[in-house]
N, C-alpha and C positions, 0 to 999 in steps of 0.2 A: 358824690364819690366817683372817682375815676376807675377805669379798669385795673390800673396798677394798684390802686388802694384795695380793690376787691381781691386781687391776687395775693397781696401781702396778708390780708386778713385770713384768707383761706389757708395760706401757708402757715401762719401762726397757729391756727386751729389744728392743723394736722400735726404740728410739732407738739401739741398738748396730749396727743394720744400716746400711750405707752408703747414702746417698741413690741412688747409681747402681744398687745392687743392689735397692733398693726399686722403682726405676723399671722394672727388668727384670721383677720379679714382677708389678707392676701391668700392664705391657704384655702379659705372658703371660695374665693373667686379664681382659684388656679385652674378650674375646669371651664372651657368655653361654654358648655351647656348651662353652667350655673351663672355665668355672666349673662347669657341670653335670658335666663329665668329672671334675674334681677331687673334687667332692662325692660322686659315685658311688663313686669309689675310696675316699674317706675313710669313707663309710658301710658299704661292703661288702667292702673289702680287694681284694687282687689278684684279677684275672680275665683271661681271654684277651681278645685284641683283638676276636675275633668276638663274644664275649659282651658286651663293653662297647659295641661298635657297635650290637648288637641292643637293649640296654637304653636307649641314647640315641636309637635310631631313626634312625641314619645309616649311610652306606655304610662299608666298610672303607677305601676311599680317602680319604674325608673324616676318618675317625678317624686315619688315618696322618698326614695333614696337620697336624691339631691336636696330635697326640701329639709330633710333631717339635718343635713350639714349646714344649710343656710340658717335654719332656726337656731341651731346650737351656737352658731357664730353671732347671733343677734342681728343679722342683716335683714331678716324677714321675720314676720310673725304669722302664726296661723291660728284660726279659730274654727270651732265646729258649731254648726247650726243643724240640729237634727242629725241626718245621715251625711250631710254635705260639709266638706272642709274647705275653708277659704284661706 
């Protein structure tokens, strides 16, 4: 497969997403902090909320606010183990 073939496939896949769904995704990523949030998870995998807040240099309250938006959009998932949220 060439790079062009890969680009065509990616382009076809993005066209299969409903415009309403694309708008939800774009809205969730409209804040630079949420983009950093998603990148951090993509680069480093699952981590606790406390760890993620520390890496992003924000409070847990602010992390909670942004995580609710990203979870509602379906871009990230969260789980709880005891008192810790991942």
